[in-house]
C-alpha angles and dihedrals in degrees: 000000000000091000090053091050092051091048091050091049093052090046091055091046092050092048091050092048090050090051092048094047092047092052093051102042093081089225095303119142131004136270108259092207092070105017097086102030106063141025119247130220119268094223119067125254116243126210120184116193110194122186126196122240095347115159130207101199098052096062102258094135093052091070094053104078096164093053092048091049093050102035107026100033093043100034147028126291118213097204094184101054118145141175123230095222121023096218130097105241099036092047094047090048089054091049092052097044105027090232134127117246094255089059101047094037097222099132102159140015089266109028110086092338105151089341125156089260091054092047092049100041113025108015090069090059103053121126088257093067092051094048092044089055089048092059102266123143101230128200132177122197126180139004115008116173127340095244098039105135100193097239095121144020113245114242119266099035121110096181115038128186101159125172114232112233123337133350120300136163097196135018097030139134127229134191104234106193092320099323122102112229122188120211128197135200103290109123096208094052107023113032100125100214091053091045090056091049094049097044094047093050090048091051091049092051094048093046093053092042099050101023105031095161096051119087121231132230116194130178115196107192106183123191095226132143091011120107142310080045097209108174126201113266094248092059101043093100098054133103098021110179093006108172102181089117093062097096123167089272094052110125091354101152155193102028110190093175094060136072126297097272095054092038091058095042117093132192117303119257120235092261090054093048090053089050093055090053094052092044090053089051093051093046092053090048093056091052091062090073088051089052089055091047093056092051092046093053090044093053093047091054089051092049090051091046090238099114096099091049097049134089114210118195122191121189145124135242093238144330133262143221131217112189096334109153088358096295106134097216142329143085135241096098121123094233125110097257088064103035101036115085136177116262125183128167128186129176144092115350095011117123117229119253094005130144136210117195099188112121114258132176137202093261086069093066097076094050089044092054091048091049091050089054093047093246121142112255112238115240094232093068113101096208133077131226115265088208087081088066092046092050093047120116093237091058094047090052093047115122119247116265098012110177100180125085111283120192114196122215117217131195091247107046112260114226120251098194129066134184123248114193137168128175138019128254103232125195091260093051091045091053091048091050092049090048091050093047090050091051092049091049094049092046090053094046094047091052091058120088092220132017114230127202091253090067096043093065089069092054128093120251091260092050091047091053094048094045091048094050094044091052091062115099093224091063098053118118141280103056116248131196109292094013115134104188138024133190112236125188104208123200113265095020123104095196120062120238127232105221134177119251107245117193098185114035112205125193118240128203119225111251140151123280091259091054099254129123116257117257113237093198112131120215114194093197101038136274133275126218117310113265137186122262112264095232091050091054091048092051092052090049093054091048092051093048090057101042108025131075124247094251092059115103109214121229115191115223133178113264125235123245122259134185116282115251112233114247118215128004138260093272092058090048091052092047091053094043121116112269118239122209116239115251131192103240105212092171128056141180116243124216091258090061095255125130123228131178138188115292093239090065089059093047108037116058092197093055090046091052095047093049093048091051090050090053091050091052092050092048090053091048093050090050091057091047090051091054090051090050091054090052091050091050093050090051093050092050092055094047100044113149122244120276108224140129086240088080085081089070092054093242113157113232121201131181134054099287147332094263107076136171129224114220120225117240112258110252131167094262101048094038089055089049091050091050090048092054090048092052092049091051091049091049091051091049092051090048092051091049091048092052090047092052092046091051091050091050092050093053093059121068116226116257088221094061095109108084092214089068095043117132114177113210110246117250092001122132113222133174120243095225120064092008112176091238093048100047116127131169115269092349134114105227134166142183131256118196141158094275096059100093120051098188132054135309089054129197111243104159096097134252127314139163128240136174121227103175146008133223094246096048092118118124148159117214141171119218113202124190128166139125093292107026137046111173145143122210120184137181116196127205092251091059092260114146128199134184128188127186104204092189088070099023109031094174096050094236099145130050103225097187092123092056093062122081124231094257092061092045090052092053091048090048090051093051092047091054090048091052092048091054100041121120123185132012095281096056095039094047091048092048090048096057098106097172093054095044093049098048139042100006119117089359092286123162116255119274092242093059092048092056092056102031120053095170093082093066093108092054097050100093117037094171123078093234093056091046092056092045091052089051090052092053091046091052092049091051091047090054092047093050092046092048092047091054095052103030104026099235 
């Protein structure tokens, strides 16, 4: 027994020493236990570790010493790594497919996220399918896509442990190789980050044991530091009062020169500032389990003697912000704290503690993984392989431990501009934008004294025709003798109307197209074909019998209307008129419009009072008579006799008109159809009323918005999103209360509301970064434009759009449109070459001179096409500036 105990003790000591030596060798040497016993695969293994919502600018990497020691000290750091869309599902779709968001059509976490279209079109072309066909053993562990429902295993994956729906640490369900397994809240069995680490290491062991010659591809998609930020129990006491997130832009608000969300966001209240500190603490705590995961996978590769033949990639799907510009928390903004992510790669041929400053984006990960495996990169992918930068001569000659920015030059020029995009322009939004642009154009044109030809080229064909006709002198109002048309500007209409000059206006009664009065007959079960009135048909028959020959075949037609012959004469009208009581008029109106009365009325108060009372009585009587006259007139209008030439024959015509309808008999089928139509109409009416009420509610801010006046109803369940007390017009706001976090440290400061997004936070930006330029240019969906020069303003605090001349804005607008339309690596790389686009082409001056010299604006575009295009951009910017002054875009 004692011998067994000694043997066990030495075994543990030897195992610990092997682990310590493996973690301090920096990947040098091989493990003698495996090096001589089995053959290894020729192709390298690939491990992708993907975190969720991890930032790079708020200090999250500084609290992960094991990851920095393994990835940064033994690999390369891409210090200018970005994501194309700072949202979970769009970014993960870009990582899997190597496509920009406008090419894979996953624009939000809900729209098209893991939809049938995605499964049918793009999921079959992820990097996993290519590596699986190349002989790799593929395994996916962790969060996949936000709307993944767990009913299938995506193609290309041999081992599948996919989280169903969004990130969780406890109480989640996973699809384990086709079987749904539910986990609870036991840390030792259910903590999701540890589960990913254990399952991935087991898969790696089994793959190398049973398939030693086959390479392995593993994706470890951990939920940290995404909400609900549940840390492991052993780390729940760390990072108290950590303030790494308090950057120079923290709580910098309001920002009137930025987009709508930041313009409407004010400074954080003390309760919100406290919340950002605790949220930072919990996020850093969850990353400690990820730090352990990286070391565990690293040690297992060393034990299996696969470390020198393995590429390890560490990155995140997007960044995060905590109080930057006053926004309490969130993502989805185009600024660096949301789009910049950590990216480290270590493996064969990579120098330790090296750095590459060339701009890279998440669409480059899929081509890079294929290039690492020696698989041809498909032409439809928008990204490029980062291995081209690693194999470049500049990188191989780079000194060890370089800390300054190092831009690598490749044989084929590497792009220096990427596309940032968020949101999709739906049909409804496109119509609204066109309507708004039309209104802005008409407002501008109507404010001008004369309309020149340069403005007419922006008008539609209808607008051009109206403007051209209204500019003629013969069409100016008012109408003159011999004038045919006049231009009239009606109230409430932006576009003038070209109307005919009518000298004698005649009233027209509303009738049907065939000239007959409408039938007001109601049929509960529908109408049959229109038929002629029976008395009309009888009258035509009698007329034909008297005046037509026997050989004539009658065809009954509807008669035309004629003027009604007046019945009776004026004497009858006077006899039937309403009698008026005689009245002694003691006052009269003189020809000069003055009133005079008898002298006694001015002298005797009693006579004056009696006469006034008599006048009041007569006024009241005449009012009653006037009401009766209106009722008589209404009755006569509804019972007006027919107007027909058949009145000459003395034939009496009854009914409401010649055109009559025959009602269908009510049967079970058509009555059910009628009831169905009635239900549909009622449902539509209720839907319209609901939308109208919702729109009215959204336009009014809640009086309980201020958290200092918040009173949560006792024992009342409320949702965090769209809470009545957190509702704000055109903003996406939610509630934070004491029950939000289930693990320590808890939130105990009471409820409050905060807004994380707005409905018009949709944008398209280009991010340029090279040795001479570092800029961000954005166009928002509400025509708002922003420009930031990070060489002068590294924290993007000031919108410098007014410091840039129109020539530069036109070039940036051109490049943005080219990036938005690019498909494939060739087009996207060509559109992303900022230095080539901004210099040398079309004999333009260099971009640097344009930034400093605005006097060369007239010499920018020698060709006619460029001159017209510049005018278009200038006009658009003029409209935007004018609209921003009056409407506060």
